[in-house]
C-alpha positions in Angstrom: 88.5 -21.3 30.5 89.6 -20.0 33.7 92.3 -17.7 32.2 89.7 -16.3 29.7 87.4 -15.5 32.7 90.2 -13.9 34.6 90.9 -11.9 31.4 87.4 -10.7 31.2 87.3 -9.7 35.0 90.3 -7.7 34.4 89.2 -5.9 31.4 86.0 -5.2 33.3 88.2 -3.6 36.0 90.1 -1.6 33.2 86.9 -0.4 31.5 85.6 0.8 35.0 88.5 2.8 35.4 88.3 4.1 31.6 92.0 3.7 31.3 93.1 5.6 28.0 96.8 5.2 28.5 97.3 3.0 25.4 95.2 4.9 23.1 96.2 8.4 24.3 98.6 10.3 22.0 100.1 12.4 24.8 103.7 11.3 25.3 103.2 10.4 29.0 101.2 7.7 30.3 97.7 8.8 31.2 94.9 7.1 33.3 91.3 8.4 33.1 89.1 7.9 35.8 85.3 8.9 36.3 86.2 12.4 37.9 89.9 13.2 36.4 93.0 12.1 35.2 96.3 10.8 36.6 99.4 11.7 34.3 102.6 9.8 35.1 105.1 12.5 34.3 108.6 11.4 34.6 109.1 11.2 38.5 106.0 12.9 39.3 102.3 11.9 39.2 100.0 14.7 38.3 96.4 14.0 39.5 93.9 16.2 37.9 90.3 15.9 39.5 87.0 17.8 38.1 85.2 18.8 41.2 82.5 20.5 39.0 82.3 22.8 35.8 84.3 25.5 37.5 86.6 23.8 40.1 89.6 21.7 39.3 91.9 20.0 41.8 95.7 19.7 41.2 97.8 17.2 43.3 101.3 16.5 42.4 103.3 13.9 44.1 106.7 12.3 43.6 106.6 8.6 42.6 106.9 6.3 45.6 105.8 9.1 48.1 103.2 8.3 50.5 100.2 10.7 50.5 99.4 12.5 53.6 97.1 10.9 56.1 96.1 14.5 57.6 92.3 14.8 57.2 90.9 17.3 54.7 89.7 19.9 57.2 88.4 22.5 54.6 86.7 21.3 51.5 83.3 19.7 51.7 82.4 19.3 48.1 82.8 16.0 46.5 83.5 15.7 42.9 80.3 16.2 41.1 78.7 13.9 38.1 79.4 16.8 35.4 80.0 16.2 31.8 83.7 16.5 30.8 85.9 15.3 28.0 89.4 14.4 27.5 91.5 15.2 24.2 95.3 14.5 23.4 98.1 15.3 21.1 101.6 14.3 21.6 102.3 17.5 23.5 99.2 18.4 25.0 96.3 16.8 27.1 93.2 19.0 27.2 90.3 18.7 29.7 87.1 20.6 28.9 84.1 21.2 30.9 81.0 23.4 30.2 83.1 26.4 31.8 86.8 25.5 31.5 89.6 24.2 29.3 92.7 22.7 31.3 95.6 22.3 29.2 98.4 20.1 30.3 101.6 20.4 28.2 104.2 18.0 27.8 106.6 19.5 30.2 104.1 19.2 32.8 103.0 22.9 33.1 99.2 23.3 33.4 97.3 26.5 31.7 93.7 27.4 32.4 91.1 28.9 29.7 87.7 29.8 29.8 85.2 28.1 27.4 86.0 31.2 25.0 89.6 30.4 25.0 90.3 33.6 27.1 93.4 32.8 29.0 92.9 32.9 32.7 96.1 31.3 34.5 99.4 29.2 33.6 101.7 27.6 35.9 105.5 28.2 35.3 108.4 25.9 36.2 110.4 28.8 38.0 110.0 28.5 41.8 108.0 25.1 41.3 109.4 22.2 43.1 108.8 19.4 45.5 111.8 18.7 47.5 112.6 15.6 49.5 115.5 17.1 51.3 114.2 17.7 54.9 116.7 20.2 55.6 115.1 22.5 52.9 113.4 25.7 54.3 110.4 25.1 51.9 109.2 21.7 51.0 106.8 22.3 48.0 106.2 25.4 46.0 104.1 26.3 42.9 104.3 29.4 40.8 102.2 31.0 38.2 102.5 33.6 35.5 100.8 36.9 37.0 99.4 38.7 34.0 97.5 42.2 33.8 95.5 41.7 37.0 95.0 42.4 40.6 94.8 40.0 43.4 92.8 39.9 46.6 92.3 37.7 49.6 94.8 35.7 51.6 93.4 36.8 55.0 94.1 39.8 57.1 97.1 41.9 57.4 98.1 45.2 58.9 100.3 46.4 55.9 97.5 48.8 54.3 98.1 46.9 51.0 95.0 46.2 48.9 96.2 44.5 45.8 98.6 41.5 46.4 100.2 41.2 43.1 103.8 40.9 43.3 103.8 41.4 47.2 105.8 39.0 49.4 103.5 38.1 52.5 104.1 35.2 55.2 100.9 33.2 55.7 101.0 32.6 59.2 98.6 33.0 62.1 99.3 35.9 64.5 97.6 38.3 66.8 96.5 40.9 64.1 97.2 38.7 61.1 95.2 36.1 59.6 96.4 33.3 57.0 93.9 32.0 54.6 95.3 30.7 51.3 92.7 31.5 49.0 93.3 34.3 46.4 90.8 35.9 43.8 91.9 37.4 40.7 90.1 40.0 38.5 91.2 37.8 35.8 88.1 35.4 36.5 89.8 32.8 38.9 90.6 31.9 42.4 93.3 29.6 43.9 92.9 27.7 47.0 96.4 26.7 48.3 95.7 23.3 50.0 98.6 23.3 52.4 98.1 24.0 56.3 101.7 24.7 57.0 103.2 28.1 57.0 103.3 29.4 53.5 105.4 32.4 51.9 103.4 34.0 49.1 105.7 35.7 46.5 108.9 34.7 48.2 111.2 37.6 47.4 114.1 37.0 45.2 116.6 39.7 46.3 117.9 41.3 49.5 119.2 44.8 50.6 122.3 44.2 52.5 123.2 46.1 55.8 126.5 46.1 57.6 125.9 44.2 60.7 126.5 45.9 64.0 127.0 44.7 67.7 123.8 44.1 69.4 122.8 43.7 73.0 121.2 40.7 74.3 117.4 41.1 73.7 115.2 40.7 76.7 113.0 37.7 76.0 109.5 36.7 77.1 110.7 34.4 80.1 109.9 36.9 82.8 106.8 37.7 81.6 105.5 34.3 81.0 106.2 33.4 84.7 103.6 36.2 85.6 101.2 35.7 82.6 98.2 35.9 84.5 98.9 39.7 85.3 95.9 41.8 84.6 97.7 44.4 82.7 98.9 43.8 79.2 101.7 46.2 80.0 103.6 43.5 81.6 104.6 42.3 78.1 105.6 45.8 76.9 108.1 45.9 79.9 110.0 43.1 77.9 111.1 45.6 75.3 114.9 46.3 75.0 116.2 49.8 74.9 118.6 48.8 72.0 116.7 50.3 69.1 118.7 48.1 66.6 118.8 50.7 63.7 120.8 50.2 60.6 121.1 52.2 57.2 122.3 51.7 53.9 121.9 53.0 50.3 120.2 51.2 47.5 120.2 52.1 43.8 117.4 50.2 41.9 118.3 49.1 38.4 114.5 49.2 37.2 111.8 51.8 37.5 108.5 50.9 39.1 106.7 49.6 42.1 109.2 47.6 44.4 107.6 45.1 47.0 109.6 44.6 50.5 109.2 42.2 53.0 111.0 42.7 56.3 112.1 39.6 58.5 111.9 40.9 61.8 112.6 37.6 64.0 113.1 34.0 63.3 110.0 32.9 65.6 108.4 33.4 69.0 106.9 36.7 70.3 108.4 40.1 69.4 107.8 43.5 71.0 108.6 46.9 69.9 108.8 48.9 66.5 109.7 47.6 63.3 110.2 50.3 60.7 111.7 50.6 57.1 112.1 54.1 55.6 113.3 54.9 52.1 114.5 58.6 51.7 112.6 59.2 54.9 109.4 58.0 53.9 107.6 55.0 55.9 107.6 51.8 53.6 106.9 49.6 56.6 105.8 50.7 60.0 104.6 48.8 62.9 104.6 49.8 66.6 101.9 47.9 68.6 103.4 45.4 71.2 102.2 42.4 69.0 104.6 42.4 66.1 104.6 39.5 63.4 107.9 38.0 62.3 107.5 39.3 58.7 105.9 42.5 57.3 105.2 43.8 53.8 105.4 47.2 51.9 105.8 48.7 48.7 107.2 51.9 47.0 107.7 53.4 43.7 111.4 53.8 42.9 113.4 55.1 39.9 116.2 53.3 38.1 119.7 54.7 38.9 118.7 57.0 41.6 120.4 56.3 44.9 117.9 55.9 48.1 118.9 56.0 51.9 117.3 53.0 53.4 116.8 52.7 57.2 115.7 49.6 58.9 114.6 49.7 62.6 114.2 46.2 64.4 113.4 47.0 67.9 113.1 44.1 70.4 113.8 41.3 67.9 116.2 38.5 68.8 118.0 39.0 65.4 119.0 42.1 63.5 116.5 41.2 60.7 116.7 41.1 56.8 115.1 43.2 54.2 114.0 41.2 51.1 112.2 42.8 48.0 110.7 41.8 44.6 111.3 44.0 41.4 108.6 45.7 39.5 108.5 42.8 36.8 108.4 40.0 39.4 105.0 39.1 37.6 104.8 35.7 39.4 102.2 34.3 41.9 104.1 31.8 44.2 102.9 29.8 46.9 105.9 28.1 48.8 104.9 26.1 51.9 107.4 24.9 54.8 105.9 21.4 54.9 104.4 18.8 52.8 105.2 16.2 50.2 102.9 17.3 47.4 101.9 20.2 45.5 98.1 20.6 46.0 95.8 23.4 44.8 92.2 24.1 43.7 91.6 26.2 40.6 88.2 28.2 40.8 86.7 29.7 38.0 84.2 32.6 38.0 83.3 35.5 35.5 83.6 38.1 38.5 85.3 37.9 41.9 81.7 37.4 43.2 81.1 34.4 41.0 84.6 33.0 42.1 84.0 33.5 45.9 80.4 31.7 45.4 82.0 28.7 43.8 84.7 28.7 46.8 82.0 28.6 49.2 80.4 25.7 47.4 83.8 24.0 47.8 84.5 24.9 51.2 80.8 25.3 52.9 78.5 28.4 52.9 78.2 30.4 56.1 75.1 29.6 58.2 72.5 32.5 59.3 73.7 34.2 62.6 70.7 35.3 64.9 69.4 38.5 63.8 70.8 40.0 67.1 74.3 39.4 66.1 73.8 41.9 63.2 72.9 44.9 65.9 75.3 46.7 68.1 77.9 45.0 70.4 78.8 46.7 73.6 82.2 45.4 74.5 85.1 46.6 76.7 88.2 45.3 78.3 86.5 44.9 80.9 83.5 44.6 83.1 85.1 43.8 86.3 82.1 42.2 88.4 78.5 41.0 87.8 77.3 44.5 89.4 79.2 46.7 87.1 78.2 44.7 83.8 74.4 44.9 84.9 74.6 48.6 85.8 75.9 49.5 82.5 73.6 47.2 80.6 70.6 48.7 82.4 72.2 52.3 81.7 72.2 51.6 78.0 68.6 50.5 78.1 67.8 53.6 80.4 69.5 55.9 77.9 67.7 54.2 74.9 70.9 53.5 73.0 69.9 50.7 70.8 71.9 47.4 71.3 71.5 43.6 71.3 74.9 42.1 73.0 77.0 42.8 75.7 80.5 41.2 76.3 82.4 39.9 79.2 86.0 39.8 78.6 88.7 38.1 80.5 89.6 37.6 84.1 86.0 36.7 85.3 87.6 33.3 86.4 89.3 32.8 89.8 93.0 34.1 90.0 95.4 31.9 88.0 92.8 29.7 86.4 92.4 31.1 83.0 88.9 30.0 82.8 86.2 29.1 81.9 84.9 29.0 85.6 83.3 32.0 87.3 84.9 33.8 90.2 82.1 33.9 92.7 83.6 36.8 94.7 83.0 39.0 91.6 80.3 37.0 89.9 78.2 35.6 92.8 75.3 34.3 90.5 76.3 34.3 86.9 72.9 32.6 86.0 70.9 35.5 87.7 73.0 37.9 85.8 72.3 36.3 82.6 68.5 36.0 83.5 68.6 39.7 84.3 70.2 40.6 80.8 67.7 38.4 79.1 64.6 40.5 80.6 66.2 43.5 79.1 66.6 41.7 75.7 70.2 41.7 75.9 72.5 38.5 74.9 75.7 37.8 76.7 79.0 36.8 75.2 81.9 35.5 77.2 85.7 35.3 76.2 87.3 31.8 76.3 90.9 30.8 75.5 91.7 27.4 73.7 93.7 26.6 76.7 93.1 25.8 80.4 95.2 26.5 83.2 93.4 24.6 85.9 94.6 21.0 86.7 91.1 19.7 88.1 89.4 21.1 85.1 91.9 19.6 82.5 91.6 16.3 84.4 87.9 16.5 84.7 87.3 16.9 80.8 90.5 14.8 79.8 92.0 17.9 77.9 95.4 17.0 76.5 97.6 19.8 75.0 99.9 20.3 72.0 103.1 19.1 73.5 105.3 22.0 74.6 102.5 24.4 74.7 99.5 25.8 76.7 97.1 25.2 73.8 94.9 22.3 73.7 95.1 19.7 71.1 92.1 20.2 68.8 93.5 18.0 66.2 92.2 15.3 68.6 88.3 15.1 68.0 87.7 13.9 71.4 89.3 17.1 72.8 87.1 19.1 70.5 84.1 17.4 72.1 85.2 17.6 75.6 86.3 21.2 75.3 82.6 22.2 74.3 81.2 20.0 77.2 83.3 22.0 79.5 82.1 25.4 78.1 78.6 24.3 77.7 78.7 23.2 81.6 80.0 26.5 82.6 78.4 29.0 80.1 75.5 27.6 77.9 73.8 25.9 80.7 73.4 29.4 82.6 72.1 31.0 79.4 75.2 32.5 77.7 74.4 33.0 74.1 78.0 33.1 72.6 81.6 32.6 73.1 84.5 35.0 72.3 87.1 32.4 71.2 90.2 34.6 72.1 93.8 33.7 71.1 93.0 31.0 68.6 96.2 31.3 66.8 98.1 28.0 66.7 100.2 26.7 69.5 104.0 27.3 69.8 106.4 27.2 66.9 105.8 25.6 63.5 108.0 22.5 64.2 108.0 18.8 63.0 109.5 17.9 66.5 106.1 19.2 68.2 103.4 16.4 67.8 99.7 16.9 67.5 97.0 14.0 67.3 97.2 13.7 63.6 101.0 14.3 63.2 103.7 17.0 63.2 102.6 20.5 64.2 104.3 22.0 61.3 101.9 20.2 58.8 98.7 21.5 60.5 99.8 24.7 61.9 97.7 27.2 60.2 94.4 25.2 60.5 94.3 25.4 64.4 91.4 28.0 64.6 89.2 26.1 62.0 89.1 23.3 64.3 88.6 25.4 67.4 85.4 26.7 65.8 84.4 23.4 64.5 84.2 22.3 68.3 82.1 24.9 69.3 79.7 25.0 66.4 79.1 21.1 66.1 78.7 20.7 69.9 76.4 23.6 70.4 74.3 22.6 67.2 73.9 19.3 68.7 73.0 20.3 72.2 70.9 23.3 71.5 69.4 22.5 67.8 67.1 25.4 67.8 69.5 28.1 68.6 71.8 29.6 66.0 75.5 29.7 66.7 77.3 32.8 66.9 81.1 33.0 68.1 84.0 35.5 67.8 87.5 34.2 67.0 90.8 35.9 66.7 92.1 33.7 64.0 90.6 32.0 60.8 91.3 29.6 58.0 89.7 28.4 54.9 86.5 26.8 55.4 86.0 28.5 58.8 82.9 30.4 57.5 80.8 27.3 57.8 81.2 27.2 61.7 79.1 30.1 62.7 81.9 32.3 63.5 83.2 35.9 62.9 86.8 37.0 63.1 88.2 40.4 64.4 91.3 42.2 63.8 93.3 41.6 67.0 94.7 44.2 69.3 95.2 47.1 67.1 96.5 50.4 68.0 94.5 53.8 68.0 96.3 55.6 65.3 94.8 57.1 62.2 97.5 54.8 60.2 96.3 51.6 61.8 92.6 52.7 61.6 93.2 53.2 57.9 94.7 49.9 57.7 91.6 48.1 59.2 89.7 49.0 56.0 91.9 46.9 53.5 92.6 44.2 56.1 88.9 43.6 56.5 88.1 43.7 52.9 90.8 41.2 52.0 89.8 38.9 54.8 86.1 38.8 53.3 87.7 38.5 49.8 89.6 35.4 51.1 86.1 33.8 51.2 85.2 34.1 54.9 82.5 36.8 54.9 82.1 37.9 58.6 84.9 40.1 60.1 85.0 42.9 62.7 87.4 45.1 64.5 87.7 46.9 67.8 85.9 50.2 67.0 88.3 53.0 68.5 91.2 50.5 68.6 92.4 48.3 71.4 95.2 50.3 72.8 93.7 53.7 73.2 95.7 56.1 75.3 98.4 56.7 77.7 97.0 54.4 80.3 96.2 52.0 77.6 99.6 51.3 76.4 99.3 54.2 73.5 101.3 57.3 74.4 99.8 59.2 71.4 96.8 60.3 73.5 96.9 61.5 77.0 93.1 60.8 77.7 90.8 59.0 75.4 87.7 60.5 77.1 88.9 64.3 76.5 91.5 64.3 74.0 89.9 65.9 70.8 92.0 64.0 68.3 91.3 60.7 69.8 87.6 61.3 70.0 87.6 62.3 66.2 89.5 59.0 65.7 86.7 57.1 67.5 84.2 58.9 65.6 85.4 58.0 62.1 86.4 54.4 63.4 82.7 54.1 64.7 81.4 55.1 61.1 83.5 52.4 59.6 81.9 49.7 62.2 78.6 50.7 61.1 79.3 49.3 57.8 81.4 46.3 58.9 79.5 42.9 58.9 79.9 42.9 62.9 79.3 46.2 64.6 81.4 46.1 68.0 83.3 48.5 70.1 86.1 47.6 72.3 89.3 48.9 74.1 91.9 47.8 76.6 91.6 49.5 80.1 88.6 51.5 78.8 85.0 52.4 79.6 83.8 52.2 76.1 80.1 53.4 76.8 79.5 56.1 74.2 78.2 58.6 76.8 81.8 58.8 78.4 83.1 60.6 75.3 81.2 63.8 75.5 77.9 64.8 73.9 79.1 65.7 70.2 80.5 62.1 70.0 77.3 60.6 71.7 74.9 62.2 69.3 76.8 61.0 66.3 77.3 57.6 67.7 73.6 57.4 68.5 72.9 58.6 64.8 74.9 55.7 63.3 73.8 53.2 65.8 70.1 54.2 64.6 71.2 53.8 61.2 72.4 50.5 61.7 69.0 49.4 62.9 67.1 51.3 60.4 69.0 49.1 57.8 68.4 45.9 59.6 65.9 44.5 57.1 68.2 45.1 54.2 71.4 43.9 56.3 69.3 40.5 57.1 68.1 40.1 53.7 71.9 40.5 52.4 72.9 38.1 55.2 70.6 35.5 53.6 72.3 36.1 50.2 75.5 35.3 52.2 74.0 32.0 53.4 72.4 31.0 50.3 74.5 32.2 47.6 77.9 32.8 48.9 77.9 36.5 48.7 79.6 39.0 50.7 78.1 41.5 53.1 81.1 43.8 53.0 83.2 43.9 49.9 85.9 46.0 47.9 84.6 48.0 44.8 86.6 45.4 42.8 84.2 42.5 43.9 81.5 44.0 41.6 83.6 46.1 39.2 86.8 43.8 38.3 87.2 45.3 34.8 87.3 48.9 36.1 91.0 49.4 36.9 90.1 52.3 38.7 88.7 50.1 41.5 91.8 47.8 41.8 93.8 49.8 44.5 90.7 51.4 46.3 91.1 50.9 50.1 88.9 53.4 52.0 85.6 52.5 50.2 83.4 49.6 50.6 80.3 48.0 49.2 77.8 47.2 52.0 75.6 44.5 50.5 74.6 44.6 46.8 73.3 48.3 46.6 75.3 50.7 49.0 78.7 52.1 49.0 80.4 53.9 51.8 83.6 55.7 51.9 85.8 56.7 55.0 87.8 59.5 56.3 91.1 58.1 57.6 92.8 61.5 58.4 92.5 64.0 61.3 90.2 67.2 60.6 89.5 66.4 57.0 85.8 67.1 56.1 86.2 66.2 52.4 86.8 63.2 50.7 87.8 62.1 47.4 85.7 58.9 46.2 85.6 57.0 43.1 82.0 56.4 41.7 81.8 53.2 39.4 79.9 53.8 36.2 76.1 54.7 36.6 74.2 56.9 38.8 74.7 57.2 42.6 72.3 58.8 45.2 73.7 60.4 48.3 71.9 58.6 51.2 71.8 61.7 53.5 70.7 64.1 50.9 69.3 62.2 48.0 71.6 64.0 45.6 72.2 62.2 42.3 75.7 61.9 41.0 76.9 60.4 37.6 79.5 57.8 38.1 82.5 56.7 36.1 84.8 59.5 37.7 86.6 60.6 40.9 84.6 63.4 42.9 85.4 65.4 46.2 82.4 64.9 48.3 81.7 66.6 51.6 82.2 64.6 54.9 81.4 66.5 58.0 82.3 64.7 61.1 78.9 63.5 62.0 78.6 61.9 58.5 80.5 59.5 56.4 80.1 59.5 52.7 77.2 56.9 51.8 75.6 56.2 48.4 73.1 54.1 47.0 73.3 53.2 43.3 70.4 53.9 40.9 68.0 51.0 40.4 68.1 49.8 44.1 65.2 49.0 46.6 66.3 49.3 50.3 63.9 47.9 53.3 64.2 49.7 56.3 62.9 49.3 59.9 61.3 51.8 62.0 63.0 52.9 65.1 64.0 50.0 67.5 65.8 49.2 70.7 67.0 45.9 69.7 66.9 43.8 66.4 63.8 41.7 67.0 61.7 44.2 68.9 58.1 44.4 67.6 56.7 47.9 66.6 53.5 49.2 65.2 55.4 51.6 63.1 55.6 51.0 59.4 58.6 49.3 57.7 59.9 51.7 54.9 60.5 50.5 51.2 62.7 53.1 49.7 63.3 53.1 45.7 66.2 54.7 44.4 65.0 55.2 40.6 66.9 55.2 37.4 67.0 51.7 36.3 64.7 48.7 36.7 65.0 47.0 40.1 64.2 43.9 42.1 64.8 43.3 45.8 63.9 40.1 47.6 63.1 40.8 51.3 64.1 37.8 53.5 62.0 36.9 56.7 62.3 34.0 59.2 62.1 33.5 62.9 65.4 35.4 63.5 66.7 32.5 65.9 66.4 28.9 64.9 67.6 26.7 62.1 64.2 26.1 60.7 65.1 28.1 57.6 67.3 25.0 56.5 64.0 23.1 56.5 62.2 25.8 54.4 60.5 27.7 57.2 61.2 31.3 55.7 59.2 33.9 53.6 60.2 36.3 50.9 58.6 39.5 49.9 59.3 40.3 46.2 59.6 43.9 45.3 60.2 45.1 41.7 60.3 48.6 40.0 59.9 49.4 36.4 61.7 52.5 35.3 59.8 52.7 32.2 56.4 52.5 33.8 57.5 54.3 37.2 55.6 51.3 38.9 56.4 49.5 41.9 55.0 46.1 42.7 55.0 44.1 45.9 54.0 40.5 46.2 54.9 37.7 48.4 57.3 35.1 47.1 58.1 31.8 48.9 56.0 31.8 51.9 56.6 29.1 54.6 57.2 31.5 57.7 54.8 34.6 57.5 51.9 32.6 56.1 50.3 35.5 54.5 47.5 36.6 54.9 47.5 35.4 58.3 50.1 38.1 59.2 50.0 41.6 57.8 52.9 44.1 57.5 52.6 47.7 57.6 54.6 49.1 54.8 55.4 52.6 53.8 56.6 52.9 50.3 58.7 56.2 49.3 60.8 57.0 46.2 63.9 59.2 46.2 63.0 62.3 44.2 59.2 62.1 44.5 57.0 63.5 46.9 54.5 60.7 46.7 54.4 58.0 49.3 51.9 55.4 50.2 51.2 53.4 53.5 49.3 50.1 53.5 48.9 46.8 55.1 50.7 44.0 52.9 48.9 40.7 53.3 50.5 38.8 50.4 48.3 40.1 47.8 50.2 41.8 45.0 50.2 45.6 45.5 51.0 48.0 42.6 51.8 51.8 43.2 52.3 54.0 40.4 54.8 57.2 40.8 
């Protein structure tokens, strides 16, 4: 009887697990559980988890291996109770959801199709492995076949490359480079590679050989490190060696097509000086700022059988360097990580890239709303030297009636040798009074802070431990996260500082298993460092100040960081036309990596001969620099965060002559004019996982003309901007996707589906609105939340039916999460030429208690109507 009872219990357990191994026709043992299956495939266990109808997790681990104990820092979506089924034959196991089919072949390869059997992605055995050899460079690797597709995301890189298909890149955090292992395809899918270690994407299979040359000893950073607190970044530049390390060879390709190059410039550590690869005199790789990554990518079309002269310059590196490449028919997508004992990735389905990113944000967390002021203009420079100087310039901005919301105090506000976050009372005698004075002017203050503290009393007071062998704090320790926040709150938030500029959030030291963190070897968690720094700030501030939305700025990022109330910027870029042009695809790929908020130093960080940039003699008078600044300013207007900055610079717009000031005012005014639109689009970022700034392929993935475009962008759902990236150019070639487009400046209508050369005078940038759009606009204001008695404009761009939901809340608190917001629904019928305005969800405005003065206009019509909207439906016939 006891045996029977025990058997019944065992059967019940087996039924609970829904084990189908005995009845499965598949040649390998299969175990089915509530949310997926485990396949015992030879020496590997393949674990497939159905997260929801569109997201599948794959984890492959060798039999007997211990799963990693490192926390999951990125994903927040638990497997959902969705319907799925399992079918097997001897050679094929198939999982079906409402959106997807996952096919596992008997050799272990996995293939993905949509519900209509369209092939999306398939693994390949080539370049796929899990290595138990601890001396191997790469521990795990997974390869996929690359089809007729374009690939975007992966973070921020300064190569100027838009489409990553076949391109080799190293995913490693660095000043100016941000690694986010999420990729989006035009073929209706995304891949999140779930590995925190340094990862090589599309590791190149071939090398161009150079004859080795004698090389002088390279000056290292030792001298600089001993005087790291010097205020002049030029101290770093002096560490360059005069040896240029130039080598050349010839290369004769065997295939015709696009070749994809990666230069290894150094094995690790900081490098100074130029890295350049030219082929027949044309730049393929060119990087000249003082912060140079260890690897850099480029591509060039070559002809089979033709001999090319290749020159490789690797100034300042500790090794001669290597030049690798992938051939035109590489046609694989490969993730190869330096650490880990399991292949682990998420497959994310979506019909369009916009749908993929929405699903990905369900997986990793949606971005919260920023305070409305964060979407306004940020006045920033390196740096204000004291309290008096900061207040004087803030007051001057207001006196000159230049709209702005935020001012930034960059580094060296701390006592000498301390590296923050305390105030030097000889320079800032009363920082609280300074903040109070700014508040009276409706200006918010952001202050820069590093994730390191060079101040023993502070370290002891807050018990701040470091990653061994580095100056960086160990944010993998949750206690350090909490105490770091407390230190900042005591010195900053308690005196009224609104936000923190989290500078230098790249990981500590080298990626090495010998360097330990609180959760394990540094090499296993290396790339995720910035995520934990922003987590500490977001969670600490939300808990202590629950009614104040968090906004922080950070120089690095990682998957999932969007949920922690932070934007990232592109680092210390140089003021050249080339690097300005590179900022556009860098930012677009960053947002396509699923992190929607990004910005850059308008005008570049290194600006003129006094600012480590010998190209321009004087930024304030040099006509070419001022034109570069103008074009960069226009790009900044249509970036998610609108911020000027510059090293050893006074960046206030009146310092660059009247012509620039007039243009800058025009674009600042435009930013505030569009604030109701921007804020409503930001709500879509928060609620629907959309992007405020995106490449054209985000909405038009089947139009191959959009695949390589890297000097145009979509700003919200309805607007498209193009940018001039060449000196003295006054026209621009733009591609217009199918449909009609209106010139924002002139209201001229253009038929899309073609390339058109459009006018681009210096005081304008090409800006278009697609037909069938409704744009809400603000009256002129001096800051984002200023109240005015002037009407809000609702501008209609006819040609198609349109609907727009204008979003309203208190602009500052998290009450919107509790449903305290309102919507105004605006619809337009092209057939009837009728506009309707009605209230939608309404828990904030409480119409008719509050009335809004609205001016309705239609492009192409002389008719307009002004009225008070009290929530009652209003119809206007054009």
